[in-house]
PQR file of N, CA, C, O and H, with PARSE charges and radii, in Angstrom:
ATOM      1  N   MET A   1     196.113  28.878  52.410 -0.4000 1.5000
ATOM      2  CA  MET A   1     195.068  29.834  52.121 -0.0000 2.0000
ATOM      3  C   MET A   1     194.742  30.608  53.396  0.5500 1.7000
ATOM      4  O   MET A   1     194.419  30.006  54.419 -0.5500 1.4000
ATOM      5  N   ASP A   2     194.823  31.925  53.344 -0.4000 1.5000
ATOM      6  CA  ASP A   2     194.503  32.769  54.484 -0.0000 2.0000
ATOM      7  C   ASP A   2     193.025  33.141  54.447  0.5500 1.7000
ATOM      8  O   ASP A   2     192.474  33.470  53.397 -0.5500 1.4000
ATOM      9  H   ASP A   2     195.086  32.414  52.512  0.4000 1.0000
ATOM     10  N   LEU A   3     192.402  33.081  55.613 -0.4000 1.5000
ATOM     11  CA  LEU A   3     191.004  33.484  55.723 -0.0000 2.0000
ATOM     12  C   LEU A   3     190.938  34.954  56.102  0.5500 1.7000
ATOM     13  O   LEU A   3     191.684  35.426  56.960 -0.5500 1.4000
ATOM     14  H   LEU A   3     192.849  32.813  56.466  0.4000 1.0000
ATOM     15  N   GLU A   4     190.039  35.660  55.454 -0.4000 1.5000
ATOM     16  CA  GLU A   4     189.834  37.058  55.818 -0.0000 2.0000
ATOM     17  C   GLU A   4     188.785  37.122  56.914  0.5500 1.7000
ATOM     18  O   GLU A   4     187.789  36.397  56.900 -0.5500 1.4000
ATOM     19  H   GLU A   4     189.433  35.277  54.758  0.4000 1.0000
ATOM     20  N   LYS A   5     189.039  38.009  57.862 -0.4000 1.5000
ATOM     21  CA  LYS A   5     188.122  38.141  58.992 -0.0000 2.0000
ATOM     22  C   LYS A   5     187.289  39.400  58.808  0.5500 1.7000
ATOM     23  O   LYS A   5     187.819  40.473  58.519 -0.5500 1.4000
ATOM     24  H   LYS A   5     189.847  38.597  57.873  0.4000 1.0000
ATOM     25  N   TYR A   6     185.988  39.258  58.977 -0.4000 1.5000
ATOM     26  CA  TYR A   6     185.071  40.383  58.896 -0.0000 2.0000
ATOM     27  C   TYR A   6     184.406  40.552  60.253  0.5500 1.7000
ATOM     28  O   TYR A   6     183.879  39.594  60.820 -0.5500 1.4000
ATOM     29  H   TYR A   6     185.557  38.387  59.212  0.4000 1.0000
ATOM     30  N   GLY A   7     184.432  41.767  60.766 -0.4000 1.5000
ATOM     31  CA  GLY A   7     183.803  42.017  62.059 -0.0000 2.0000
ATOM     32  C   GLY A   7     184.690  41.561  63.205  0.5500 1.7000
ATOM     33  O   GLY A   7     185.883  41.309  63.033 -0.5500 1.4000
ATOM     34  H   GLY A   7     184.860  42.545  60.306  0.4000 1.0000
ATOM     35  N   GLN A   8     184.086  41.462  64.363 -0.4000 1.5000
ATOM     36  CA  GLN A   8     184.807  41.092  65.577 -0.0000 2.0000
ATOM     37  C   GLN A   8     184.481  39.664  65.977  0.5500 1.7000
ATOM     38  O   GLN A   8     183.391  39.155  65.715 -0.5500 1.4000
ATOM     39  H   GLN A   8     183.117  41.666  64.503  0.4000 1.0000
ATOM     40  N   THR A   9     185.454  39.031  66.621 -0.4000 1.5000
ATOM     41  CA  THR A   9     185.171  37.729  67.217 -0.0000 2.0000
ATOM     42  C   THR A   9     184.371  37.960  68.488  0.5500 1.7000
ATOM     43  O   THR A   9     184.264  39.092  68.960 -0.5500 1.4000
ATOM     44  H   THR A   9     186.339  39.444  66.834  0.4000 1.0000
ATOM     45  N   PHE A  10     183.814  36.906  69.038 -0.4000 1.5000
ATOM     46  CA  PHE A  10     183.063  37.012  70.289 -0.0000 2.0000
ATOM     47  C   PHE A  10     183.953  37.571  71.391  0.5500 1.7000
ATOM     48  O   PHE A  10     183.518  38.417  72.171 -0.5500 1.4000
ATOM     49  H   PHE A  10     183.900  35.986  68.655  0.4000 1.0000
ATOM     50  N   GLU A  11     185.191  37.104  71.458 -0.4000 1.5000
ATOM     51  CA  GLU A  11     186.109  37.554  72.505 -0.0000 2.0000
ATOM     52  C   GLU A  11     186.434  39.040  72.360  0.5500 1.7000
ATOM     53  O   GLU A  11     186.530  39.750  73.361 -0.5500 1.4000
ATOM     54  H   GLU A  11     185.544  36.417  70.824  0.4000 1.0000
ATOM     55  N   GLU A  12     186.603  39.516  71.128 -0.4000 1.5000
ATOM     56  CA  GLU A  12     186.881  40.936  70.897 -0.0000 2.0000
ATOM     57  C   GLU A  12     185.680  41.799  71.279  0.5500 1.7000
ATOM     58  O   GLU A  12     185.840  42.851  71.897 -0.5500 1.4000
ATOM     59  H   GLU A  12     186.524  38.939  70.315  0.4000 1.0000
ATOM     60  N   LYS A  13     184.490  41.355  70.914 -0.4000 1.5000
ATOM     61  CA  LYS A  13     183.289  42.111  71.259 -0.0000 2.0000
ATOM     62  C   LYS A  13     183.094  42.122  72.768  0.5500 1.7000
ATOM     63  O   LYS A  13     182.736  43.155  73.335 -0.5500 1.4000
ATOM     64  H   LYS A  13     184.360  40.500  70.412  0.4000 1.0000
ATOM     65  N   ASP A  14     183.325  40.990  73.428 -0.4000 1.5000
ATOM     66  CA  ASP A  14     183.191  40.906  74.874 -0.0000 2.0000
ATOM     67  C   ASP A  14     184.186  41.845  75.557  0.5500 1.7000
ATOM     68  O   ASP A  14     183.840  42.519  76.528 -0.5500 1.4000
ATOM     69  H   ASP A  14     183.616  40.151  72.967  0.4000 1.0000
ATOM     70  N   ALA A  15     185.424  41.890  75.052 -0.4000 1.5000
ATOM     71  CA  ALA A  15     186.431  42.790  75.625 -0.0000 2.0000
ATOM     72  C   ALA A  15     186.029  44.246  75.441  0.5500 1.7000
ATOM     73  O   ALA A  15     186.207  45.053  76.353 -0.5500 1.4000
ATOM     74  H   ALA A  15     185.706  41.343  74.264  0.4000 1.0000
ATOM     75  N   ASP A  16     185.489  44.596  74.280 -0.4000 1.5000
ATOM     76  CA  ASP A  16     185.029  45.967  74.035 -0.0000 2.0000
ATOM     77  C   ASP A  16     183.873  46.331  74.968  0.5500 1.7000
ATOM     78  O   ASP A  16     183.817  47.442  75.494 -0.5500 1.4000
ATOM     79  H   ASP A  16     185.344  43.940  73.539  0.4000 1.0000
ATOM     80  N   ASP A  17     182.954  45.388  75.166 -0.4000 1.5000
ATOM     81  CA  ASP A  17     181.833  45.623  76.074 -0.0000 2.0000
ATOM     82  C   ASP A  17     182.332  45.837  77.506  0.5500 1.7000
ATOM     83  O   ASP A  17     181.808  46.688  78.225 -0.5500 1.4000
ATOM     84  H   ASP A  17     182.999  44.485  74.738  0.4000 1.0000
ATOM     85  N   MET A  18     183.345  45.066  77.921 -0.4000 1.5000
ATOM     86  CA  MET A  18     183.898  45.209  79.266 -0.0000 2.0000
ATOM     87  C   MET A  18     184.562  46.571  79.428  0.5500 1.7000
ATOM     88  O   MET A  18     184.407  47.210  80.469 -0.5500 1.4000
ATOM     89  H   MET A  18     183.771  44.375  77.337  0.4000 1.0000
ATOM     90  N   VAL A  19     185.292  47.021  78.426 -0.4000 1.5000
ATOM     91  CA  VAL A  19     185.940  48.334  78.484 -0.0000 2.0000
ATOM     92  C   VAL A  19     184.879  49.427  78.622  0.5500 1.7000
ATOM     93  O   VAL A  19     185.034  50.343  79.430 -0.5500 1.4000
ATOM     94  H   VAL A  19     185.418  46.502  77.581  0.4000 1.0000
ATOM     95  N   MET A  20     183.809  49.336  77.840 -0.4000 1.5000
ATOM     96  CA  MET A  20     182.745  50.332  77.911 -0.0000 2.0000
ATOM     97  C   MET A  20     182.087  50.323  79.291  0.5500 1.7000
ATOM     98  O   MET A  20     181.813  51.384  79.851 -0.5500 1.4000
ATOM     99  H   MET A  20     183.683  48.592  77.184  0.4000 1.0000
ATOM    100  N   ALA A  21     181.833  49.138  79.840 -0.4000 1.5000
ATOM    101  CA  ALA A  21     181.223  49.042  81.167 -0.0000 2.0000
ATOM    102  C   ALA A  21     182.130  49.671  82.223  0.5500 1.7000
ATOM    103  O   ALA A  21     181.650  50.371  83.115 -0.5500 1.4000
ATOM    104  H   ALA A  21     182.056  48.276  79.384  0.4000 1.0000
ATOM    105  N   ARG A  22     183.430  49.428  82.125 -0.4000 1.5000
ATOM    106  CA  ARG A  22     184.381  50.023  83.078 -0.0000 2.0000
ATOM    107  C   ARG A  22     184.405  51.547  82.943  0.5500 1.7000
ATOM    108  O   ARG A  22     184.531  52.253  83.944 -0.5500 1.4000
ATOM    109  H   ARG A  22     183.820  48.859  81.401  0.4000 1.0000
ATOM    110  N   GLN A  23     184.286  52.054  81.726 -0.4000 1.5000
ATOM    111  CA  GLN A  23     184.247  53.501  81.526 -0.0000 2.0000
ATOM    112  C   GLN A  23     183.001  54.108  82.154  0.5500 1.7000
ATOM    113  O   GLN A  23     183.065  55.181  82.753 -0.5500 1.4000
ATOM    114  H   GLN A  23     184.184  51.480  80.914  0.4000 1.0000
ATOM    115  N   ILE A  24     181.870  53.428  82.020 -0.4000 1.5000
ATOM    116  CA  ILE A  24     180.624  53.903  82.627 -0.0000 2.0000
ATOM    117  C   ILE A  24     180.762  53.930  84.141  0.5500 1.7000
ATOM    118  O   ILE A  24     180.353  54.895  84.786 -0.5500 1.4000
ATOM    119  H   ILE A  24     181.818  52.556  81.533  0.4000 1.0000
ATOM    120  N   VAL A  25     181.336  52.879  84.709 -0.4000 1.5000
ATOM    121  CA  VAL A  25     181.550  52.827  86.162 -0.0000 2.0000
ATOM    122  C   VAL A  25     182.456  53.973  86.597  0.5500 1.7000
ATOM    123  O   VAL A  25     182.195  54.617  87.613 -0.5500 1.4000
ATOM    124  H   VAL A  25     181.669  52.095  84.185  0.4000 1.0000
ATOM    125  N   ALA A  26     183.512  54.233  85.843 -0.4000 1.5000
ATOM    126  CA  ALA A  26     184.436  55.319  86.188 -0.0000 2.0000
ATOM    127  C   ALA A  26     183.719  56.669  86.198  0.5500 1.7000
ATOM    128  O   ALA A  26     183.966  57.497  87.074 -0.5500 1.4000
ATOM    129  H   ALA A  26     183.725  53.711  85.017  0.4000 1.0000
ATOM    130  N   VAL A  27     182.836  56.891  85.230 -0.4000 1.5000
ATOM    131  CA  VAL A  27     182.085  58.153  85.177 -0.0000 2.0000
ATOM    132  C   VAL A  27     181.172  58.272  86.402  0.5500 1.7000
ATOM    133  O   VAL A  27     181.093  59.336  87.016 -0.5500 1.4000
ATOM    134  H   VAL A  27     182.636  56.218  84.518  0.4000 1.0000
ATOM    135  N   VAL A  28     180.491  57.191  86.752 -0.4000 1.5000
ATOM    136  CA  VAL A  28     179.615  57.209  87.924 -0.0000 2.0000
ATOM    137  C   VAL A  28     180.426  57.492  89.189  0.5500 1.7000
ATOM    138  O   VAL A  28     180.017  58.304  90.019 -0.5500 1.4000
ATOM    139  H   VAL A  28     180.555  56.327  86.253  0.4000 1.0000
ATOM    140  N   LEU A  29     181.565  56.830  89.336 -0.4000 1.5000
ATOM    141  CA  LEU A  29     182.397  57.025  90.526 -0.0000 2.0000
ATOM    142  C   LEU A  29     182.981  58.428  90.585  0.5500 1.7000
ATOM    143  O   LEU A  29     183.246  58.940  91.672 -0.5500 1.4000
ATOM    144  H   LEU A  29     181.897  56.171  88.662  0.4000 1.0000
ATOM    145  N   ASP A  30     183.185  59.053  89.439 -0.4000 1.5000
ATOM    146  CA  ASP A  30     183.681  60.434  89.407 -0.0000 2.0000
ATOM    147  C   ASP A  30     182.704  61.414  90.050  0.5500 1.7000
ATOM    148  O   ASP A  30     183.098  62.513  90.438 -0.5500 1.4000
ATOM    149  H   ASP A  30     182.971  58.637  88.555  0.4000 1.0000
ATOM    150  N   PHE A  31     181.443  61.030  90.165 -0.4000 1.5000
ATOM    151  CA  PHE A  31     180.454  61.871  90.826 -0.0000 2.0000
ATOM    152  C   PHE A  31     180.642  61.883  92.341  0.5500 1.7000
ATOM    153  O   PHE A  31     180.058  62.718  93.031 -0.5500 1.4000
ATOM    154  H   PHE A  31     181.122  60.137  89.849  0.4000 1.0000
ATOM    155  N   GLY A  32     181.450  60.968  92.859 -0.4000 1.5000
ATOM    156  CA  GLY A  32     181.676  60.902  94.295 -0.0000 2.0000
ATOM    157  C   GLY A  32     180.519  60.255  95.029  0.5500 1.7000
ATOM    158  O   GLY A  32     180.093  60.746  96.074 -0.5500 1.4000
ATOM    159  H   GLY A  32     181.925  60.290  92.298  0.4000 1.0000
ATOM    160  N   VAL A  33     180.010  59.171  94.499 -0.4000 1.5000
ATOM    161  CA  VAL A  33     178.855  58.501  95.091 -0.0000 2.0000
ATOM    162  C   VAL A  33     179.270  57.717  96.338  0.5500 1.7000
ATOM    163  O   VAL A  33     180.399  57.240  96.447 -0.5500 1.4000
ATOM    164  H   VAL A  33     180.355  58.772  93.649  0.4000 1.0000
ATOM    165  N   SER A  34     178.321  57.597  97.275 -0.4000 1.5000
ATOM    166  CA  SER A  34     178.553  56.833  98.497 -0.0000 2.0000
ATOM    167  C   SER A  34     178.296  55.345  98.241  0.5500 1.7000
ATOM    168  O   SER A  34     177.770  54.963  97.196 -0.5500 1.4000
ATOM    169  H   SER A  34     177.403  57.985  97.186  0.4000 1.0000
ATOM    170  N   GLN A  35     178.671  54.529  99.199 -0.4000 1.5000
ATOM    171  CA  GLN A  35     178.428  53.088  99.087 -0.0000 2.0000
ATOM    172  C   GLN A  35     176.932  52.798  98.983  0.5500 1.7000
ATOM    173  O   GLN A  35     176.518  51.917  98.229 -0.5500 1.4000
ATOM    174  H   GLN A  35     179.099  54.839 100.049  0.4000 1.0000
ATOM    175  N   GLU A  36     176.124  53.538  99.738 -0.4000 1.5000
ATOM    176  CA  GLU A  36     174.670  53.349  99.686 -0.0000 2.0000
ATOM    177  C   GLU A  36     174.123  53.693  98.304  0.5500 1.7000
ATOM    178  O   GLU A  36     173.240  53.009  97.787 -0.5500 1.4000
ATOM    179  H   GLU A  36     176.460  54.254 100.350  0.4000 1.0000
ATOM    180  N   GLN A  37     174.655  54.756  97.715 -0.4000 1.5000
ATOM    181  CA  GLN A  37     174.207  55.144  96.377 -0.0000 2.0000
ATOM    182  C   GLN A  37     174.612  54.105  95.338  0.5500 1.7000
ATOM    183  O   GLN A  37     173.872  53.853  94.387 -0.5500 1.4000
ATOM    184  H   GLN A  37     175.372  55.312  98.134  0.4000 1.0000
ATOM    185  N   ILE A  38     175.772  53.508  95.516 -0.4000 1.5000
ATOM    186  CA  ILE A  38     176.202  52.452  94.579 -0.0000 2.0000
ATOM    187  C   ILE A  38     175.218  51.288  94.620  0.5500 1.7000
ATOM    188  O   ILE A  38     174.841  50.761  93.574 -0.5500 1.4000
ATOM    189  H   ILE A  38     176.373  53.712  96.289  0.4000 1.0000
ATOM    190  N   ILE A  39     174.802  50.884  95.810 -0.4000 1.5000
ATOM    191  CA  ILE A  39     173.810  49.789  95.943 -0.0000 2.0000
ATOM    192  C   ILE A  39     172.506  50.189  95.276  0.5500 1.7000
ATOM    193  O   ILE A  39     171.900  49.376  94.578 -0.5500 1.4000
ATOM    194  H   ILE A  39     175.108  51.312  96.660  0.4000 1.0000
ATOM    195  N   ARG A  40     172.060  51.424  95.473 -0.4000 1.5000
ATOM    196  CA  ARG A  40     170.811  51.880  94.843 -0.0000 2.0000
ATOM    197  C   ARG A  40     170.937  51.885  93.322  0.5500 1.7000
ATOM    198  O   ARG A  40     169.999  51.513  92.618 -0.5500 1.4000
ATOM    199  H   ARG A  40     172.552  52.085  96.040  0.4000 1.0000
ATOM    200  N   ILE A  41     172.085  52.301  92.820 -0.4000 1.5000
ATOM    201  CA  ILE A  41     172.310  52.302  91.367 -0.0000 2.0000
ATOM    202  C   ILE A  41     172.266  50.877  90.830  0.5500 1.7000
ATOM    203  O   ILE A  41     171.672  50.620  89.783 -0.5500 1.4000
ATOM    204  H   ILE A  41     172.848  52.603  93.393  0.4000 1.0000
ATOM    205  N   ILE A  42     172.896  49.953  91.548 -0.4000 1.5000
ATOM    206  CA  ILE A  42     172.867  48.549  91.137 -0.0000 2.0000
ATOM    207  C   ILE A  42     171.431  48.049  91.086  0.5500 1.7000
ATOM    208  O   ILE A  42     171.029  47.370  90.141 -0.5500 1.4000
ATOM    209  H   ILE A  42     173.378  50.162  92.399  0.4000 1.0000
ATOM    210  N   LYS A  43     170.653  48.397  92.129 -0.4000 1.5000
ATOM    211  CA  LYS A  43     169.246  47.966  92.163 -0.0000 2.0000
ATOM    212  C   LYS A  43     168.468  48.562  90.993  0.5500 1.7000
ATOM    213  O   LYS A  43     167.692  47.860  90.344 -0.5500 1.4000
ATOM    214  H   LYS A  43     170.979  48.949  92.897  0.4000 1.0000
ATOM    215  N   LEU A  44     168.668  49.846  90.723 -0.4000 1.5000
ATOM    216  CA  LEU A  44     167.944  50.491  89.624 -0.0000 2.0000
ATOM    217  C   LEU A  44     168.359  49.929  88.266  0.5500 1.7000
ATOM    218  O   LEU A  44     167.515  49.750  87.388 -0.5500 1.4000
ATOM    219  H   LEU A  44     169.297  50.416  91.251  0.4000 1.0000
ATOM    220  N   LEU A  45     169.641  49.651  88.089 -0.4000 1.5000
ATOM    221  CA  LEU A  45     170.077  49.026  86.837 -0.0000 2.0000
ATOM    222  C   LEU A  45     169.527  47.606  86.724  0.5500 1.7000
ATOM    223  O   LEU A  45     169.188  47.156  85.629 -0.5500 1.4000
ATOM    224  H   LEU A  45     170.326  49.796  88.803  0.4000 1.0000
ATOM    225  N   GLY A  46     169.439  46.907  87.841 -0.4000 1.5000
ATOM    226  CA  GLY A  46     168.851  45.564  87.837 -0.0000 2.0000
ATOM    227  C   GLY A  46     167.420  45.574  87.332  0.5500 1.7000
ATOM    228  O   GLY A  46     166.979  44.639  86.664 -0.5500 1.4000
ATOM    229  H   GLY A  46     169.714  47.272  88.730  0.4000 1.0000
ATOM    230  N   LEU A  47     166.693  46.645  87.658 -0.4000 1.5000
ATOM    231  CA  LEU A  47     165.305  46.759  87.203 -0.0000 2.0000
ATOM    232  C   LEU A  47     165.208  46.931  85.683  0.5500 1.7000
ATOM    233  O   LEU A  47     164.142  46.718  85.105 -0.5500 1.4000
ATOM    234  H   LEU A  47     167.051  47.405  88.201  0.4000 1.0000
ATOM    235  N   GLU A  48     166.290  47.308  85.047 -0.4000 1.5000
ATOM    236  CA  GLU A  48     166.303  47.529  83.598 -0.0000 2.0000
ATOM    237  C   GLU A  48     166.591  46.262  82.801  0.5500 1.7000
ATOM    238  O   GLU A  48     166.518  46.279  81.573 -0.5500 1.4000
ATOM    239  H   GLU A  48     167.156  47.482  85.516  0.4000 1.0000
ATOM    240  N   LEU A  49     166.913  45.177  83.471 -0.4000 1.5000
ATOM    241  CA  LEU A  49     167.248  43.934  82.775 -0.0000 2.0000
ATOM    242  C   LEU A  49     166.027  43.324  82.101  0.5500 1.7000
ATOM    243  O   LEU A  49     164.897  43.514  82.551 -0.5500 1.4000
ATOM    244  H   LEU A  49     166.972  45.163  84.469  0.4000 1.0000
ATOM    245  N   GLU A  50     166.259  42.605  81.038 -0.4000 1.5000
ATOM    246  CA  GLU A  50     165.176  41.943  80.312 -0.0000 2.0000
ATOM    247  C   GLU A  50     164.789  40.618  80.951  0.5500 1.7000
ATOM    248  O   GLU A  50     163.626  40.220  80.896 -0.5500 1.4000
ATOM    249  H   GLU A  50     167.176  42.450  80.672  0.4000 1.0000
ATOM    250  N   ASN A  51     165.752  39.931  81.556 -0.4000 1.5000
ATOM    251  CA  ASN A  51     165.493  38.623  82.170 -0.0000 2.0000
ATOM    252  C   ASN A  51     164.861  38.831  83.542  0.5500 1.7000
ATOM    253  O   ASN A  51     165.511  39.331  84.460 -0.5500 1.4000
ATOM    254  H   ASN A  51     166.697  40.254  81.600  0.4000 1.0000
ATOM    255  N   HIS A  52     163.598  38.450  83.680 -0.4000 1.5000
ATOM    256  CA  HIS A  52     162.845  38.688  84.913 -0.0000 2.0000
ATOM    257  C   HIS A  52     163.482  37.996  86.123  0.5500 1.7000
ATOM    258  O   HIS A  52     163.485  38.551  87.222 -0.5500 1.4000
ATOM    259  H   HIS A  52     163.070  38.044  82.934  0.4000 1.0000
ATOM    260  N   ASP A  53     164.013  36.806  85.927 -0.4000 1.5000
ATOM    261  CA  ASP A  53     164.664  36.099  87.031 -0.0000 2.0000
ATOM    262  C   ASP A  53     165.895  36.862  87.524  0.5500 1.7000
ATOM    263  O   ASP A  53     166.145  36.930  88.727 -0.5500 1.4000
ATOM    264  H   ASP A  53     164.010  36.356  85.034  0.4000 1.0000
ATOM    265  N   HIS A  54     166.652  37.426  86.607 -0.4000 1.5000
ATOM    266  CA  HIS A  54     167.827  38.210  86.988 -0.0000 2.0000
ATOM    267  C   HIS A  54     167.413  39.480  87.722  0.5500 1.7000
ATOM    268  O   HIS A  54     168.060  39.888  88.687 -0.5500 1.4000
ATOM    269  H   HIS A  54     166.449  37.371  85.629  0.4000 1.0000
ATOM    270  N   VAL A  55     166.324  40.107  87.256 -0.4000 1.5000
ATOM    271  CA  VAL A  55     165.801  41.298  87.930 -0.0000 2.0000
ATOM    272  C   VAL A  55     165.490  40.961  89.380  0.5500 1.7000
ATOM    273  O   VAL A  55     165.915  41.669  90.293 -0.5500 1.4000
ATOM    274  H   VAL A  55     165.798  39.776  86.472  0.4000 1.0000
ATOM    275  N   LYS A  56     164.754  39.888  89.590 -0.4000 1.5000
ATOM    276  CA  LYS A  56     164.367  39.505  90.950 -0.0000 2.0000
ATOM    277  C   LYS A  56     165.581  39.220  91.816  0.5500 1.7000
ATOM    278  O   LYS A  56     165.622  39.637  92.974 -0.5500 1.4000
ATOM    279  H   LYS A  56     164.409  39.312  88.849  0.4000 1.0000
ATOM    280  N   GLN A  57     166.567  38.519  91.279 -0.4000 1.5000
ATOM    281  CA  GLN A  57     167.755  38.171  92.058 -0.0000 2.0000
ATOM    282  C   GLN A  57     168.560  39.413  92.447  0.5500 1.7000
ATOM    283  O   GLN A  57     168.936  39.570  93.609 -0.5500 1.4000
ATOM    284  H   GLN A  57     166.534  38.180  90.339  0.4000 1.0000
ATOM    285  N   ILE A  58     168.819  40.278  91.495 -0.4000 1.5000
ATOM    286  CA  ILE A  58     169.638  41.459  91.775 -0.0000 2.0000
ATOM    287  C   ILE A  58     168.924  42.407  92.719  0.5500 1.7000
ATOM    288  O   ILE A  58     169.531  42.917  93.661 -0.5500 1.4000
ATOM    289  H   ILE A  58     168.513  40.151  90.552  0.4000 1.0000
ATOM    290  N   VAL A  59     167.646  42.650  92.481 -0.4000 1.5000
ATOM    291  CA  VAL A  59     166.889  43.547  93.356 -0.0000 2.0000
ATOM    292  C   VAL A  59     166.794  42.970  94.760  0.5500 1.7000
ATOM    293  O   VAL A  59     166.910  43.704  95.741 -0.5500 1.4000
ATOM    294  H   VAL A  59     167.153  42.236  91.716  0.4000 1.0000
ATOM    295  N   SER A  60     166.589  41.681  94.864 -0.4000 1.5000
ATOM    296  CA  SER A  60     166.501  41.036  96.170 -0.0000 2.0000
ATOM    297  C   SER A  60     167.813  41.179  96.943  0.5500 1.7000
ATOM    298  O   SER A  60     167.800  41.494  98.133 -0.5500 1.4000
ATOM    299  H   SER A  60     166.495  41.084  94.067  0.4000 1.0000
ATOM    300  N   ILE A  61     168.922  40.955  96.286 -0.4000 1.5000
ATOM    301  CA  ILE A  61     170.228  41.078  96.942 -0.0000 2.0000
ATOM    302  C   ILE A  61     170.485  42.529  97.348  0.5500 1.7000
ATOM    303  O   ILE A  61     170.957  42.789  98.455 -0.5500 1.4000
ATOM    304  H   ILE A  61     168.933  40.700  95.319  0.4000 1.0000
ATOM    305  N   ALA A  62     170.180  43.470  96.463 -0.4000 1.5000
ATOM    306  CA  ALA A  62     170.399  44.884  96.777 -0.0000 2.0000
ATOM    307  C   ALA A  62     169.536  45.318  97.959  0.5500 1.7000
ATOM    308  O   ALA A  62     170.004  46.050  98.831 -0.5500 1.4000
ATOM    309  H   ALA A  62     169.797  43.260  95.564  0.4000 1.0000
ATOM    310  N   LYS A  63     168.279  44.872  97.994 -0.4000 1.5000
ATOM    311  CA  LYS A  63     167.403  45.203  99.122 -0.0000 2.0000
ATOM    312  C   LYS A  63     167.940  44.620 100.420  0.5500 1.7000
ATOM    313  O   LYS A  63     167.920  45.285 101.455 -0.5500 1.4000
ATOM    314  H   LYS A  63     167.899  44.278  97.285  0.4000 1.0000
ATOM    315  N   ALA A  64     168.417  43.389 100.372 -0.4000 1.5000
ATOM    316  CA  ALA A  64     168.965  42.753 101.574 -0.0000 2.0000
ATOM    317  C   ALA A  64     170.181  43.529 102.077  0.5500 1.7000
ATOM    318  O   ALA A  64     170.342  43.698 103.285 -0.5500 1.4000
ATOM    319  H   ALA A  64     168.433  42.848  99.530  0.4000 1.0000
ATOM    320  N   ILE A  65     171.024  43.996 101.187 -0.4000 1.5000
ATOM    321  CA  ILE A  65     172.190  44.788 101.587 -0.0000 2.0000
ATOM    322  C   ILE A  65     171.737  46.109 102.197  0.5500 1.7000
ATOM    323  O   ILE A  65     172.264  46.536 103.224 -0.5500 1.4000
ATOM    324  H   ILE A  65     170.893  43.859 100.205  0.4000 1.0000
ATOM    325  N   GLU A  66     170.757  46.758 101.564 -0.4000 1.5000
ATOM    326  CA  GLU A  66     170.237  48.027 102.094 -0.0000 2.0000
ATOM    327  C   GLU A  66     169.674  47.858 103.499  0.5500 1.7000
ATOM    328  O   GLU A  66     169.843  48.725 104.357 -0.5500 1.4000
ATOM    329  H   GLU A  66     170.328  46.411 100.730  0.4000 1.0000
ATOM    330  N   GLU A  67     169.010  46.742 103.720 -0.4000 1.5000
ATOM    331  CA  GLU A  67     168.387  46.509 105.028 -0.0000 2.0000
ATOM    332  C   GLU A  67     169.400  46.171 106.116  0.5500 1.7000
ATOM    333  O   GLU A  67     169.132  46.407 107.294 -0.5500 1.4000
ATOM    334  H   GLU A  67     168.873  46.039 103.022  0.4000 1.0000
ATOM    335  N   THR A  68     170.556  45.624 105.748 -0.4000 1.5000
ATOM    336  CA  THR A  68     171.551  45.252 106.750 -0.0000 2.0000
ATOM    337  C   THR A  68     172.555  46.365 107.009  0.5500 1.7000
ATOM    338  O   THR A  68     173.273  46.327 108.008 -0.5500 1.4000
ATOM    339  H   THR A  68     170.774  45.432 104.791  0.4000 1.0000
ATOM    340  N   GLU A  69     172.616  47.358 106.123 -0.4000 1.5000
ATOM    341  CA  GLU A  69     173.551  48.466 106.311 -0.0000 2.0000
ATOM    342  C   GLU A  69     173.065  49.343 107.463  0.5500 1.7000
ATOM    343  O   GLU A  69     171.885  49.689 107.524 -0.5500 1.4000
ATOM    344  H   GLU A  69     172.033  47.389 105.311  0.4000 1.0000
ATOM    345  N   PRO A  70     173.969  49.706 108.379 -0.5600 1.5000
ATOM    346  CA  PRO A  70     173.562  50.621 109.458  0.2800 2.0000
ATOM    347  C   PRO A  70     173.230  51.984 108.874  0.5500 1.7000
ATOM    348  O   PRO A  70     173.920  52.478 107.983 -0.5500 1.4000
ATOM    349  N   SER A  71     172.178  52.575 109.381 -0.4000 1.5000
ATOM    350  CA  SER A  71     171.733  53.865 108.876 -0.0000 2.0000
ATOM    351  C   SER A  71     172.701  54.961 109.293  0.5500 1.7000
ATOM    352  O   SER A  71     173.161  54.990 110.434 -0.5500 1.4000
ATOM    353  H   SER A  71     171.617  52.173 110.105  0.4000 1.0000
ATOM    354  N   GLN A  72     173.004  55.848 108.379 -0.4000 1.5000
ATOM    355  CA  GLN A  72     173.899  56.973 108.666 -0.0000 2.0000
ATOM    356  C   GLN A  72     173.112  58.152 109.250  0.5500 1.7000
ATOM    357  O   GLN A  72     173.707  59.121 109.721 -0.5500 1.4000
ATOM    358  H   GLN A  72     172.631  55.824 107.452  0.4000 1.0000
ATOM    359  N   ASN A  73     171.788  58.071 109.221 -0.4000 1.5000
ATOM    360  CA  ASN A  73     170.949  59.185 109.653 -0.0000 2.0000
ATOM    361  C   ASN A  73     170.242  58.873 110.958  0.5500 1.7000
ATOM    362  O   ASN A  73     169.032  59.075 111.064 -0.5500 1.4000
ATOM    363  H   ASN A  73     171.304  57.284 108.839  0.4000 1.0000
ATOM    364  N   ILE A  74     170.948  58.398 111.926 -0.4000 1.5000
ATOM    365  CA  ILE A  74     170.347  58.054 113.222 -0.0000 2.0000
ATOM    366  C   ILE A  74     170.264  59.321 114.057  0.5500 1.7000
ATOM    367  O   ILE A  74     171.256  60.027 114.234 -0.5500 1.4000
ATOM    368  H   ILE A  74     171.931  58.234 111.839  0.4000 1.0000
ATOM    369  N   ILE A  75     169.064  59.602 114.570 -0.4000 1.5000
ATOM    370  CA  ILE A  75     168.855  60.754 115.442 -0.0000 2.0000
ATOM    371  C   ILE A  75     168.769  60.249 116.875  0.5500 1.7000
ATOM    372  O   ILE A  75     167.962  59.376 117.195 -0.5500 1.4000
ATOM    373  H   ILE A  75     168.258  59.028 114.426  0.4000 1.0000
ATOM    374  N   ILE A  76     169.607  60.809 117.722 -0.4000 1.5000
ATOM    375  CA  ILE A  76     169.625  60.371 119.128 -0.0000 2.0000
ATOM    376  C   ILE A  76     168.975  61.433 119.979  0.5500 1.7000
ATOM    377  O   ILE A  76     168.880  61.277 121.196 -0.5500 1.4000
ATOM    378  H   ILE A  76     170.262  61.518 117.461  0.4000 1.0000
TER
END
């Protein structure tokens, strides 16, 4: 007896979600963003998460990276 499948399996949906995420990243990178802008985008997207603990972790890491990056706008 063959079972009919309706909808997507978890693995198929996960793969589709990954493809969409990669497409979004490609569009963002097509803008020619700098490394600093990528960190800021990550921080801003982190603020959009529903899980408060994840928000705190991602924002904290992004801030730490921003603070350790040498400034490109140094006036001598």
